[in-house]
Jmol script that loads the backbone (N, CA, C; Angstrom):
load data "model"
ATOM      1  N   MET A   1     -85.707  17.130 -57.066  1.00  0.00           N
ATOM      2  CA  MET A   1     -84.319  17.355 -56.743  1.00  0.00           C
ATOM      3  C   MET A   1     -84.193  18.144 -55.449  1.00  0.00           C
ATOM      4  N   ASN A   2     -85.063  19.039 -55.221  1.00  0.00           N
ATOM      5  CA  ASN A   2     -85.066  19.823 -53.994  1.00  0.00           C
ATOM      6  C   ASN A   2     -85.221  18.913 -52.776  1.00  0.00           C
ATOM      7  N   GLU A   3     -86.061  17.906 -52.921  1.00  0.00           N
ATOM      8  CA  GLU A   3     -86.266  16.947 -51.828  1.00  0.00           C
ATOM      9  C   GLU A   3     -84.995  16.146 -51.579  1.00  0.00           C
ATOM     10  N   ASP A   4     -84.303  15.811 -52.657  1.00  0.00           N
ATOM     11  CA  ASP A   4     -83.044  15.069 -52.520  1.00  0.00           C
ATOM     12  C   ASP A   4     -82.005  15.898 -51.765  1.00  0.00           C
ATOM     13  N   LEU A   5     -81.942  17.178 -52.079  1.00  0.00           N
ATOM     14  CA  LEU A   5     -80.998  18.065 -51.387  1.00  0.00           C
ATOM     15  C   LEU A   5     -81.352  18.195 -49.909  1.00  0.00           C
ATOM     16  N   LYS A   6     -82.646  18.301 -49.638  1.00  0.00           N
ATOM     17  CA  LYS A   6     -83.078  18.393 -48.239  1.00  0.00           C
ATOM     18  C   LYS A   6     -82.722  17.116 -47.482  1.00  0.00           C
ATOM     19  N   LEU A   7     -82.913  15.982 -48.145  1.00  0.00           N
ATOM     20  CA  LEU A   7     -82.583  14.699 -47.523  1.00  0.00           C
ATOM     21  C   LEU A   7     -81.080  14.586 -47.263  1.00  0.00           C
ATOM     22  N   ILE A   8     -80.297  15.003 -48.243  1.00  0.00           N
ATOM     23  CA  ILE A   8     -78.831  14.981 -48.084  1.00  0.00           C
ATOM     24  C   ILE A   8     -78.415  15.909 -46.947  1.00  0.00           C
ATOM     25  N   LEU A   9     -79.016  17.099 -46.921  1.00  0.00           N
ATOM     26  CA  LEU A   9     -78.711  18.054 -45.849  1.00  0.00           C
ATOM     27  C   LEU A   9     -79.077  17.481 -44.490  1.00  0.00           C
ATOM     28  N   LEU A  10     -80.226  16.849 -44.412  1.00  0.00           N
ATOM     29  CA  LEU A  10     -80.682  16.252 -43.165  1.00  0.00           C
ATOM     30  C   LEU A  10     -79.728  15.143 -42.712  1.00  0.00           C
ATOM     31  N   GLU A  11     -79.304  14.327 -43.660  1.00  0.00           N
ATOM     32  CA  GLU A  11     -78.359  13.251 -43.335  1.00  0.00           C
ATOM     33  C   GLU A  11     -77.016  13.826 -42.892  1.00  0.00           C
ATOM     34  N   MET A  12     -76.583  14.896 -43.560  1.00  0.00           N
ATOM     35  CA  MET A  12     -75.317  15.527 -43.174  1.00  0.00           C
ATOM     36  C   MET A  12     -75.418  16.117 -41.771  1.00  0.00           C
ATOM     37  N   ARG A  13     -76.533  16.765 -41.474  1.00  0.00           N
ATOM     38  CA  ARG A  13     -76.719  17.332 -40.131  1.00  0.00           C
ATOM     39  C   ARG A  13     -76.714  16.228 -39.083  1.00  0.00           C
ATOM     40  N   GLN A  14     -77.383  15.126 -39.400  1.00  0.00           N
ATOM     41  CA  GLN A  14     -77.411  13.999 -38.471  1.00  0.00           C
ATOM     42  C   GLN A  14     -75.993  13.449 -38.271  1.00  0.00           C
ATOM     43  N   GLY A  15     -75.248  13.367 -39.372  1.00  0.00           N
ATOM     44  CA  GLY A  15     -73.854  12.906 -39.292  1.00  0.00           C
ATOM     45  C   GLY A  15     -73.013  13.845 -38.444  1.00  0.00           C
ATOM     46  N   PHE A  16     -73.203  15.159 -38.642  1.00  0.00           N
ATOM     47  CA  PHE A  16     -72.458  16.136 -37.844  1.00  0.00           C
ATOM     48  C   PHE A  16     -72.833  16.045 -36.368  1.00  0.00           C
ATOM     49  N   LYS A  17     -74.108  15.791 -36.090  1.00  0.00           N
ATOM     50  CA  LYS A  17     -74.538  15.642 -34.697  1.00  0.00           C
ATOM     51  C   LYS A  17     -73.844  14.445 -34.054  1.00  0.00           C
ATOM     52  N   GLU A  18     -73.776  13.346 -34.806  1.00  0.00           N
ATOM     53  CA  GLU A  18     -73.106  12.150 -34.288  1.00  0.00           C
ATOM     54  C   GLU A  18     -71.622  12.416 -34.053  1.00  0.00           C
ATOM     55  N   VAL A  19     -71.001  13.107 -35.005  1.00  0.00           N
ATOM     56  CA  VAL A  19     -69.573  13.451 -34.857  1.00  0.00           C
ATOM     57  C   VAL A  19     -69.389  14.359 -33.646  1.00  0.00           C
ATOM     58  N   ASN A  20     -70.267  15.349 -33.497  1.00  0.00           N
ATOM     59  CA  ASN A  20     -70.178  16.254 -32.348  1.00  0.00           C
ATOM     60  C   ASN A  20     -70.371  15.500 -31.035  1.00  0.00           C
ATOM     61  N   GLN A  21     -71.287  14.539 -31.029  1.00  0.00           N
ATOM     62  CA  GLN A  21     -71.497  13.741 -29.816  1.00  0.00           C
ATOM     63  C   GLN A  21     -70.243  12.943 -29.478  1.00  0.00           C
ATOM     64  N   LYS A  22     -69.619  12.399 -30.529  1.00  0.00           N
ATOM     65  CA  LYS A  22     -68.378  11.647 -30.304  1.00  0.00           C
ATOM     66  C   LYS A  22     -67.280  12.574 -29.781  1.00  0.00           C
ATOM     67  N   PHE A  23     -67.193  13.770 -30.355  1.00  0.00           N
ATOM     68  CA  PHE A  23     -66.208  14.739 -29.863  1.00  0.00           C
ATOM     69  C   PHE A  23     -66.501  15.128 -28.416  1.00  0.00           C
ATOM     70  N   ASP A  24     -67.766  15.292 -28.083  1.00  0.00           N
ATOM     71  CA  ASP A  24     -68.133  15.607 -26.695  1.00  0.00           C
ATOM     72  C   ASP A  24     -67.713  14.479 -25.757  1.00  0.00           C
ATOM     73  N   ALA A  25     -67.926  13.239 -26.199  1.00  0.00           N
ATOM     74  CA  ALA A  25     -67.520  12.093 -25.379  1.00  0.00           C
ATOM     75  C   ALA A  25     -66.004  12.069 -25.207  1.00  0.00           C
ATOM     76  N   ILE A  26     -65.294  12.365 -26.292  1.00  0.00           N
ATOM     77  CA  ILE A  26     -63.824  12.408 -26.222  1.00  0.00           C
ATOM     78  C   ILE A  26     -63.382  13.535 -25.293  1.00  0.00           C
ATOM     79  N   ASP A  27     -64.025  14.690 -25.383  1.00  0.00           N
ATOM     80  CA  ASP A  27     -63.705  15.808 -24.492  1.00  0.00           C
ATOM     81  C   ASP A  27     -63.923  15.421 -23.031  1.00  0.00           C
ATOM     82  N   GLN A  28     -64.998  14.701 -22.767  1.00  0.00           N
ATOM     83  CA  GLN A  28     -65.259  14.266 -21.391  1.00  0.00           C
ATOM     84  C   GLN A  28     -64.171  13.317 -20.910  1.00  0.00           C
ATOM     85  N   ARG A  29     -63.755  12.434 -21.801  1.00  0.00           N
ATOM     86  CA  ARG A  29     -62.667  11.511 -21.429  1.00  0.00           C
ATOM     87  C   ARG A  29     -61.379  12.279 -21.151  1.00  0.00           C
ATOM     88  N   PHE A  30     -61.082  13.257 -22.010  1.00  0.00           N
ATOM     89  CA  PHE A  30     -59.884  14.071 -21.787  1.00  0.00           C
ATOM     90  C   PHE A  30     -59.982  14.842 -20.475  1.00  0.00           C
ATOM     91  N   ASP A  31     -61.162  15.343 -20.164  1.00  0.00           N
ATOM     92  CA  ASP A  31     -61.351  16.039 -18.885  1.00  0.00           C
ATOM     93  C   ASP A  31     -61.082  15.097 -17.718  1.00  0.00           C
ATOM     94  N   ALA A  32     -61.559  13.857 -17.830  1.00  0.00           N
ATOM     95  CA  ALA A  32     -61.316  12.874 -16.770  1.00  0.00           C
ATOM     96  C   ALA A  32     -59.825  12.573 -16.652  1.00  0.00           C
ATOM     97  N   VAL A  33     -59.158  12.438 -17.796  1.00  0.00           N
ATOM     98  CA  VAL A  33     -57.710  12.184 -17.786  1.00  0.00           C
ATOM     99  C   VAL A  33     -56.979  13.379 -17.186  1.00  0.00           C
ATOM    100  N   ASP A  34     -57.391  14.592 -17.549  1.00  0.00           N
ATOM    101  CA  ASP A  34     -56.780  15.798 -16.979  1.00  0.00           C
ATOM    102  C   ASP A  34     -56.940  15.829 -15.460  1.00  0.00           C
ATOM    103  N   GLN A  35     -58.114  15.450 -14.990  1.00  0.00           N
ATOM    104  CA  GLN A  35     -58.339  15.424 -13.539  1.00  0.00           C
ATOM    105  C   GLN A  35     -57.430  14.396 -12.871  1.00  0.00           C
ATOM    106  N   ARG A  36     -57.276  13.256 -13.526  1.00  0.00           N
ATOM    107  CA  ARG A  36     -56.371  12.237 -12.968  1.00  0.00           C
ATOM    108  C   ARG A  36     -54.940  12.761 -12.919  1.00  0.00           C
ATOM    109  N   PHE A  37     -54.515  13.401 -14.009  1.00  0.00           N
ATOM    110  CA  PHE A  37     -53.162  13.961 -14.033  1.00  0.00           C
ATOM    111  C   PHE A  37     -52.993  15.034 -12.958  1.00  0.00           C
ATOM    112  N   ASP A  38     -54.010  15.846 -12.761  1.00  0.00           N
ATOM    113  CA  ASP A  38     -53.945  16.853 -11.702  1.00  0.00           C
ATOM    114  C   ASP A  38     -53.795  16.182 -10.340  1.00  0.00           C
ATOM    115  N   GLY A  39     -54.549  15.107 -10.123  1.00  0.00           N
ATOM    116  CA  GLY A  39     -54.434  14.372  -8.863  1.00  0.00           C
ATOM    117  C   GLY A  39     -53.052  13.775  -8.686  1.00  0.00           C
ATOM    118  N   ILE A  40     -52.525  13.196  -9.758  1.00  0.00           N
ATOM    119  CA  ILE A  40     -51.179  12.612  -9.707  1.00  0.00           C
ATOM    120  C   ILE A  40     -50.151  13.705  -9.455  1.00  0.00           C
ATOM    121  N   ASN A  41     -50.314  14.834 -10.114  1.00  0.00           N
ATOM    122  CA  ASN A  41     -49.388  15.956  -9.938  1.00  0.00           C
ATOM    123  C   ASN A  41     -49.398  16.447  -8.497  1.00  0.00           C
ATOM    124  N   ASN A  42     -50.589  16.553  -7.914  1.00  0.00           N
ATOM    125  CA  ASN A  42     -50.690  16.976  -6.512  1.00  0.00           C
ATOM    126  C   ASN A  42     -50.006  15.972  -5.590  1.00  0.00           C
ATOM    127  N   ARG A  43     -50.227  14.683  -5.866  1.00  0.00           N
ATOM    128  CA  ARG A  43     -49.570  13.651  -5.047  1.00  0.00           C
ATOM    129  C   ARG A  43     -48.060  13.733  -5.176  1.00  0.00           C
ATOM    130  N   LEU A  44     -47.573  13.915  -6.405  1.00  0.00           N
ATOM    131  CA  LEU A  44     -46.127  14.021  -6.608  1.00  0.00           C
ATOM    132  C   LEU A  44     -45.552  15.233  -5.885  1.00  0.00           C
ATOM    133  N   ASP A  45     -46.259  16.351  -5.923  1.00  0.00           N
ATOM    134  CA  ASP A  45     -45.803  17.539  -5.193  1.00  0.00           C
ATOM    135  C   ASP A  45     -45.698  17.244  -3.701  1.00  0.00           C
ATOM    136  N   ARG A  46     -46.712  16.566  -3.160  1.00  0.00           N
ATOM    137  CA  ARG A  46     -46.712  16.237  -1.730  1.00  0.00           C
ATOM    138  C   ARG A  46     -45.567  15.274  -1.409  1.00  0.00           C
ATOM    139  N   ILE A  47     -45.368  14.284  -2.274  1.00  0.00           N
ATOM    140  CA  ILE A  47     -44.296  13.313  -2.053  1.00  0.00           C
ATOM    141  C   ILE A  47     -42.937  14.001  -2.128  1.00  0.00           C
ATOM    142  N   GLU A  48     -42.767  14.922  -3.080  1.00  0.00           N
ATOM    143  CA  GLU A  48     -41.498  15.647  -3.193  1.00  0.00           C
ATOM    144  C   GLU A  48     -41.218  16.454  -1.930  1.00  0.00           C
ATOM    145  N   LYS A  49     -42.246  17.081  -1.374  1.00  0.00           N
ATOM    146  CA  LYS A  49     -42.060  17.834  -0.131  1.00  0.00           C
ATOM    147  C   LYS A  49     -41.673  16.896   1.004  1.00  0.00           C
ATOM    148  N   GLU A  50     -42.321  15.728   1.059  1.00  0.00           N
ATOM    149  CA  GLU A  50     -41.992  14.764   2.107  1.00  0.00           C
ATOM    150  C   GLU A  50     -40.558  14.271   1.945  1.00  0.00           C
ATOM    151  N   VAL A  51     -40.157  14.001   0.703  1.00  0.00           N
ATOM    152  CA  VAL A  51     -38.793  13.532   0.442  1.00  0.00           C
ATOM    153  C   VAL A  51     -37.787  14.611   0.831  1.00  0.00           C
ATOM    154  N   ASP A  52     -38.085  15.866   0.506  1.00  0.00           N
ATOM    155  CA  ASP A  52     -37.194  16.963   0.899  1.00  0.00           C
ATOM    156  C   ASP A  52     -37.050  17.017   2.417  1.00  0.00           C
ATOM    157  N   GLY A  53     -38.169  16.874   3.125  1.00  0.00           N
ATOM    158  CA  GLY A  53     -38.125  16.872   4.591  1.00  0.00           C
ATOM    159  C   GLY A  53     -37.316  15.709   5.123  1.00  0.00           C
ATOM    160  N   ILE A  54     -37.489  14.541   4.515  1.00  0.00           N
ATOM    161  CA  ILE A  54     -36.739  13.355   4.945  1.00  0.00           C
ATOM    162  C   ILE A  54     -35.253  13.548   4.676  1.00  0.00           C
ATOM    163  N   GLN A  55     -34.914  14.115   3.515  1.00  0.00           N
ATOM    164  CA  GLN A  55     -33.505  14.353   3.197  1.00  0.00           C
ATOM    165  C   GLN A  55     -32.872  15.311   4.202  1.00  0.00           C
ATOM    166  N   LYS A  56     -33.594  16.359   4.573  1.00  0.00           N
ATOM    167  CA  LYS A  56     -33.063  17.299   5.566  1.00  0.00           C
ATOM    168  C   LYS A  56     -32.855  16.600   6.901  1.00  0.00           C
ATOM    169  N   GLN A  57     -33.794  15.740   7.286  1.00  0.00           N
ATOM    170  CA  GLN A  57     -33.664  15.022   8.549  1.00  0.00           C
ATOM    171  C   GLN A  57     -32.493  14.049   8.495  1.00  0.00           C
ATOM    172  N   VAL A  58     -32.277  13.406   7.347  1.00  0.00           N
ATOM    173  CA  VAL A  58     -31.142  12.491   7.194  1.00  0.00           C
ATOM    174  C   VAL A  58     -29.829  13.254   7.351  1.00  0.00           C
ATOM    175  N   VAL A  59     -29.758  14.445   6.769  1.00  0.00           N
ATOM    176  CA  VAL A  59     -28.546  15.261   6.898  1.00  0.00           C
ATOM    177  C   VAL A  59     -28.311  15.623   8.364  1.00  0.00           C
ATOM    178  N   LYS A  60     -29.378  16.039   9.063  1.00  0.00           N
ATOM    179  CA  LYS A  60     -29.247  16.381  10.486  1.00  0.00           C
ATOM    180  C   LYS A  60     -28.800  15.166  11.288  1.00  0.00           C
ATOM    181  N   ASN A  61     -29.410  14.009  11.002  1.00  0.00           N
ATOM    182  CA  ASN A  61     -29.039  12.786  11.716  1.00  0.00           C
ATOM    183  C   ASN A  61     -27.584  12.421  11.454  1.00  0.00           C
ATOM    184  N   SER A  62     -27.153  12.564  10.204  1.00  0.00           N
ATOM    185  CA  SER A  62     -25.770  12.254   9.848  1.00  0.00           C
ATOM    186  C   SER A  62     -24.802  13.171  10.591  1.00  0.00           C
ATOM    187  N   GLU A  63     -25.140  14.456  10.663  1.00  0.00           N
ATOM    188  CA  GLU A  63     -24.288  15.398  11.391  1.00  0.00           C
ATOM    189  C   GLU A  63     -24.244  15.049  12.875  1.00  0.00           C
ATOM    190  N   SER A  64     -25.385  14.684  13.437  1.00  0.00           N
ATOM    191  CA  SER A  64     -25.433  14.308  14.855  1.00  0.00           C
ATOM    192  C   SER A  64     -24.606  13.059  15.111  1.00  0.00           C
ATOM    193  N   ILE A  65     -24.704  12.084  14.214  1.00  0.00           N
ATOM    194  CA  ILE A  65     -23.927  10.849  14.368  1.00  0.00           C
ATOM    195  C   ILE A  65     -22.440  11.152  14.284  1.00  0.00           C
ATOM    196  N   THR A  66     -22.060  12.028  13.358  1.00  0.00           N
ATOM    197  CA  THR A  66     -20.648  12.404  13.228  1.00  0.00           C
ATOM    198  C   THR A  66     -20.151  13.053  14.518  1.00  0.00           C
ATOM    199  N   GLU A  67     -20.962  13.935  15.102  1.00  0.00           N
ATOM    200  CA  GLU A  67     -20.589  14.572  16.366  1.00  0.00           C
ATOM    201  C   GLU A  67     -20.469  13.536  17.480  1.00  0.00           C
ATOM    202  N   LEU A  68     -21.410  12.597  17.529  1.00  0.00           N
ATOM    203  CA  LEU A  68     -21.363  11.556  18.562  1.00  0.00           C
ATOM    204  C   LEU A  68     -20.126  10.684  18.414  1.00  0.00           C
ATOM    205  N   VAL A  69     -19.789  10.329  17.183  1.00  0.00           N
ATOM    206  CA  VAL A  69     -18.598   9.508  16.944  1.00  0.00           C
ATOM    207  C   VAL A  69     -17.353  10.256  17.410  1.00  0.00           C
ATOM    208  N   ALA A  70     -17.284  11.550  17.122  1.00  0.00           N
ATOM    209  CA  ALA A  70     -16.133  12.348  17.553  1.00  0.00           C
ATOM    210  C   ALA A  70     -16.047  12.377  19.078  1.00  0.00           C
ATOM    211  N   LYS A  71     -17.191  12.540  19.751  1.00  0.00           N
ATOM    212  CA  LYS A  71     -17.190  12.560  21.217  1.00  0.00           C
ATOM    213  C   LYS A  71     -16.808  11.204  21.788  1.00  0.00           C
ATOM    214  N   VAL A  72     -17.303  10.125  21.179  1.00  0.00           N
ATOM    215  CA  VAL A  72     -16.953   8.778  21.649  1.00  0.00           C
ATOM    216  C   VAL A  72     -15.463   8.537  21.469  1.00  0.00           C
ATOM    217  N   ASP A  73     -14.909   8.949  20.328  1.00  0.00           N
ATOM    218  CA  ASP A  73     -13.466   8.803  20.104  1.00  0.00           C
ATOM    219  C   ASP A  73     -12.672   9.591  21.138  1.00  0.00           C
ATOM    220  N   GLU A  74     -13.135  10.797  21.423  1.00  0.00           N
ATOM    221  CA  GLU A  74     -12.472  11.639  22.423  1.00  0.00           C
ATOM    222  C   GLU A  74     -12.507  10.970  23.799  1.00  0.00           C
ATOM    223  N   GLN A  75     -13.659  10.416  24.150  1.00  0.00           N
ATOM    224  CA  GLN A  75     -13.777   9.755  25.452  1.00  0.00           C
ATOM    225  C   GLN A  75     -12.961   8.469  25.496  1.00  0.00           C
ATOM    226  N   ALA A  76     -12.861   7.763  24.376  1.00  0.00           N
ATOM    227  CA  ALA A  76     -12.034   6.556  24.328  1.00  0.00           C
ATOM    228  C   ALA A  76     -10.571   6.916  24.566  1.00  0.00           C
ATOM    229  N   THR A  77     -10.132   8.018  23.960  1.00  0.00           N
ATOM    230  CA  THR A  77      -8.758   8.478  24.172  1.00  0.00           C
ATOM    231  C   THR A  77      -8.542   8.851  25.633  1.00  0.00           C
ATOM    232  N   LEU A  78      -9.520   9.536  26.211  1.00  0.00           N
ATOM    233  CA  LEU A  78      -9.439   9.923  27.617  1.00  0.00           C
ATOM    234  C   LEU A  78      -9.376   8.694  28.519  1.00  0.00           C
ATOM    235  N   LEU A  79     -10.222   7.688  28.235  1.00  0.00           N
ATOM    236  CA  LEU A  79     -10.205   6.455  29.034  1.00  0.00           C
ATOM    237  C   LEU A  79      -8.870   5.733  28.907  1.00  0.00           C
ATOM    238  N   THR A  80      -8.312   5.721  27.719  1.00  0.00           N
ATOM    239  CA  THR A  80      -7.001   5.092  27.523  1.00  0.00           C
ATOM    240  C   THR A  80      -5.943   5.811  28.352  1.00  0.00           C
ATOM    241  N   THR A  81      -5.969   7.137  28.316  1.00  0.00           N
ATOM    242  CA  THR A  81      -5.018   7.929  29.105  1.00  0.00           C
ATOM    243  C   THR A  81      -5.183   7.650  30.592  1.00  0.00           C
ATOM    244  N   LEU A  82      -6.427   7.646  31.062  1.00  0.00           N
ATOM    245  CA  LEU A  82      -6.680   7.375  32.482  1.00  0.00           C
ATOM    246  C   LEU A  82      -6.247   5.966  32.864  1.00  0.00           C
ATOM    247  N   SER A  83      -6.464   5.004  31.983  1.00  0.00           N
ATOM    248  CA  SER A  83      -6.043   3.626  32.261  1.00  0.00           C
ATOM    249  C   SER A  83      -4.533   3.540  32.393  1.00  0.00           C
ATOM    250  N   ILE A  84      -3.829   4.202  31.490  1.00  0.00           N
ATOM    251  CA  ILE A  84      -2.361   4.194  31.542  1.00  0.00           C
ATOM    252  C   ILE A  84      -1.882   4.833  32.838  1.00  0.00           C
ATOM    253  N   ARG A  85      -2.484   5.961  33.214  1.00  0.00           N
ATOM    254  CA  ARG A  85      -2.108   6.628  34.467  1.00  0.00           C
ATOM    255  C   ARG A  85      -2.403   5.735  35.667  1.00  0.00           C
ATOM    256  N   SER A  86      -3.552   5.067  35.630  1.00  0.00           N
ATOM    257  CA  SER A  86      -3.927   4.190  36.742  1.00  0.00           C
ATOM    258  C   SER A  86      -2.919   3.058  36.897  1.00  0.00           C
ATOM    259  N   ILE A  87      -2.521   2.474  35.779  1.00  0.00           N
ATOM    260  CA  ILE A  87      -1.525   1.395  35.827  1.00  0.00           C
ATOM    261  C   ILE A  87      -0.202   1.933  36.364  1.00  0.00           C
ATOM    262  N   ALA A  88       0.184   3.131  35.906  1.00  0.00           N
ATOM    263  CA  ALA A  88       1.436   3.733  36.387  1.00  0.00           C
ATOM    264  C   ALA A  88       1.346   4.011  37.880  1.00  0.00           C
ATOM    265  N   HIS A  89       0.213   4.520  38.351  1.00  0.00           N
ATOM    266  CA  HIS A  89       0.053   4.808  39.779  1.00  0.00           C
ATOM    267  C   HIS A  89       0.069   3.525  40.606  1.00  0.00           C
ATOM    268  N   GLU A  90      -0.554   2.460  40.076  1.00  0.00           N
ATOM    269  CA  GLU A  90      -0.523   1.177  40.793  1.00  0.00           C
ATOM    270  C   GLU A  90       0.913   0.686  40.948  1.00  0.00           C
ATOM    271  N   GLY A  91       1.693   0.867  39.897  1.00  0.00           N
ATOM    272  CA  GLY A  91       3.109   0.474  39.970  1.00  0.00           C
ATOM    273  C   GLY A  91       3.856   1.296  41.002  1.00  0.00           C
ATOM    274  N   GLU A  92       3.601   2.592  41.033  1.00  0.00           N
ATOM    275  CA  GLU A  92       4.259   3.454  42.010  1.00  0.00           C
ATOM    276  C   GLU A  92       3.842   3.080  43.429  1.00  0.00           C
ATOM    277  N   ILE A  93       2.563   2.763  43.620  1.00  0.00           N
ATOM    278  CA  ILE A  93       2.080   2.361  44.955  1.00  0.00           C
ATOM    279  C   ILE A  93       2.760   1.066  45.378  1.00  0.00           C
ATOM    280  N   ARG A  94       2.916   0.110  44.488  1.00  0.00           N
ATOM    281  CA  ARG A  94       3.606  -1.153  44.816  1.00  0.00           C
ATOM    282  C   ARG A  94       5.054  -0.880  45.223  1.00  0.00           C
ATOM    283  N   ASN A  95       5.685   0.003  44.440  1.00  0.00           N
ATOM    284  CA  ASN A  95       7.075   0.335  44.764  1.00  0.00           C
ATOM    285  C   ASN A  95       7.175   0.967  46.149  1.00  0.00           C
ATOM    286  N   LEU A  96       6.240   1.874  46.459  1.00  0.00           N
ATOM    287  CA  LEU A  96       6.251   2.519  47.775  1.00  0.00           C
ATOM    288  C   LEU A  96       6.000   1.502  48.882  1.00  0.00           C
ATOM    289  N   LYS A  97       5.099   0.562  48.649  1.00  0.00           N
ATOM    290  CA  LYS A  97       4.807  -0.472  49.650  1.00  0.00           C
ATOM    291  C   LYS A  97       6.036  -1.350  49.883  1.00  0.00           C
ATOM    292  N   GLN A  98       6.764  -1.658  48.815  1.00  0.00           N
ATOM    293  CA  GLN A  98       7.954  -2.495  48.964  1.00  0.00           C
ATOM    294  C   GLN A  98       9.046  -1.745  49.726  1.00  0.00           C
ATOM    295  N   ILE A  99       9.126  -0.454  49.471  1.00  0.00           N
ATOM    296  CA  ILE A  99      10.125   0.348  50.171  1.00  0.00           C
ATOM    297  C   ILE A  99       9.790   0.420  51.650  1.00  0.00           C
ATOM    298  N   MET A 100       8.500   0.539  51.964  1.00  0.00           N
ATOM    299  CA  MET A 100       8.069   0.683  53.352  1.00  0.00           C
ATOM    300  C   MET A 100       8.211  -0.629  54.113  1.00  0.00           C
ATOM    301  N   ARG A 101       8.324  -1.725  53.525  1.00  0.00           N
ATOM    302  CA  ARG A 101       8.432  -3.017  54.204  1.00  0.00           C
ATOM    303  C   ARG A 101       9.795  -3.290  54.636  1.00  0.00           C
TER     304      ARG A 101
END
end "model"
wireframe off; spacefill off
backbone 0.3
color backbone group
């Protein structure tokens, strides 16, 4: 009976070794997955920083475009005013020429 117990103990130890080996393999897989997640997390952090930078640049560009549109509108108004004055002056010059004839 003592031999039977030793055999059972030996088989149990062998079984525990196999289970431990499987757990070690699973731990290694989890470590690999953790490393992948860390890599993905680092990439996401970098992408978020890039997106933040792009968003800030878009805001600056939008503000610049708004300023340019305002200046173009202002210059269009100025050109319209100058055109009207030019037409009025041409009319006055014609009138003066007719008077002088």
